[in-house]
C-alpha positions in Angstrom: -24.6 -26.2 -5.7 -25.8 -22.5 -5.0 -25.6 -21.1 -1.2 -28.6 -19.4 -0.2 -28.1 -16.4 2.3 -30.6 -16.9 5.0 -30.6 -13.1 6.8 -33.3 -13.5 10.5 -34.9 -10.1 11.3 -34.0 -9.0 14.5 -37.6 -7.3 16.5 -36.8 -3.6 17.1 -38.4 -2.4 20.7 -39.2 1.4 19.4 -38.5 4.4 20.7 -39.9 6.4 23.1 -38.7 9.9 23.9 -40.5 12.9 26.3 -39.9 16.1 24.2 -39.5 17.2 27.7 -36.2 15.0 27.7 -35.3 16.9 24.2 -36.4 20.6 25.1 -33.5 23.3 24.9 -33.9 26.3 28.4 -32.8 28.8 28.1 -29.6 29.3 29.2 -28.9 26.4 26.8 -30.1 28.8 23.6 -28.0 31.5 24.5 -24.6 30.1 24.8 -25.6 27.8 22.1 -26.1 31.0 19.8 -22.8 33.1 22.0 -20.4 30.6 20.1 -22.6 30.4 17.2 -21.3 33.5 16.6 -18.1 34.3 18.7 -18.2 31.4 15.9 -19.6 34.1 12.6 -16.2 35.7 13.8 -13.3 34.0 14.1 -14.4 32.4 10.7 -13.8 35.4 9.3 -9.6 35.0 10.7 -7.0 34.9 7.8 -6.0 30.4 8.1 -9.7 29.7 9.3 -10.9 27.0 7.5 -14.1 26.8 8.6 -15.7 24.7 12.5 -18.8 22.4 13.2 -21.0 24.1 16.2 -23.7 21.1 17.2 -25.8 20.7 20.1 -27.7 17.6 21.5 -30.6 19.5 18.8 -28.9 21.7 16.5 -25.6 21.8 14.2 -24.1 24.7 12.7 -21.8 23.8 9.9 -19.4 26.9 7.9 -16.4 25.5 6.0 -15.2 26.7 3.1 -15.2 22.9 1.4 -19.0 21.9 2.1 -18.7 19.1 -0.1 -16.5 17.7 2.6 -18.5 17.9 5.1 -19.2 14.3 6.1 -15.0 14.3 6.2 -15.0 17.2 8.7 -18.1 15.9 10.3 -16.7 12.2 11.1 -13.8 13.6 12.1 -14.9 16.0 14.4 -16.8 13.6 16.3 -14.0 10.6 16.6 -11.5 13.3 17.6 -13.9 14.6 20.3 -14.9 11.5 21.4 -10.7 9.6 21.1 -9.8 12.2 23.1 -12.5 11.7 25.9 -12.1 7.0 25.6 -8.3 7.8 26.5 -8.6 10.6 29.7 -10.9 7.7 30.2 -8.9 5.4 29.8 -5.7 6.9 31.7 -8.1 8.7 34.5 -6.8 11.9 33.4 -10.0 14.4 33.6 -12.3 16.3 31.2 -10.7 16.9 28.6 -11.1 20.5 27.8 -9.3 21.1 24.0 -7.7 18.6 21.8 -5.6 20.2 19.4 -4.6 18.1 15.9 -1.5 19.0 13.4 -1.6 17.7 10.2 1.2 18.6 7.5 -1.0 21.0 6.1 -4.4 22.3 8.1 -4.9 21.6 12.4 -7.8 21.2 14.7 -9.2 23.2 17.3 -11.7 20.5 18.9 -13.5 20.9 22.5 -17.1 20.6 24.6 -18.1 24.3 25.7 -21.3 23.8 28.3 -22.3 20.1 26.1 -21.6 21.8 23.4 -19.5 20.1 21.2 -17.0 22.5 18.9 -14.7 22.0 15.9 -12.7 24.8 14.5 -10.9 23.7 11.4 -7.8 26.3 10.1 -4.2 26.3 8.0 -0.6 25.1 10.0 0.0 29.0 10.4 -2.9 30.1 11.8 -2.7 31.0 15.9 -5.0 28.3 17.2 -4.0 29.8 21.3 -6.0 32.7 19.9 -8.9 31.2 18.7 -9.4 29.1 22.1 -8.9 32.2 24.0 -11.8 33.7 21.8 -14.1 30.9 22.4 -13.6 30.2 25.8 -15.8 31.1 28.7 
């Protein structure tokens, strides 16, 4: 006897968003553009694989391996979210930056004025220098 699967659809409530809530102030736009310019310069450094810059309304991605954009984006998001969750759990305060090192590569992740940044690099790259250059 074959059992039939029954699915029930939940009624979804429409989401109403005020355009003013999504508006970007000139200061936020200027900060994003400044970070984007700094990251473009950092991207030229030897050992830098690429970066992801995300604001609430925009994103810029520059990677040597464009076929892995989704993987890098998920990793970036998870690294920032997880570090903040751990910080909240142990009452450590706001996370300024996180460095994650693997066998061959590392990632520097941070949040600057609401802009989430992940810079991917070879293990030999100088992440301390990059952090100094990108920090406000």
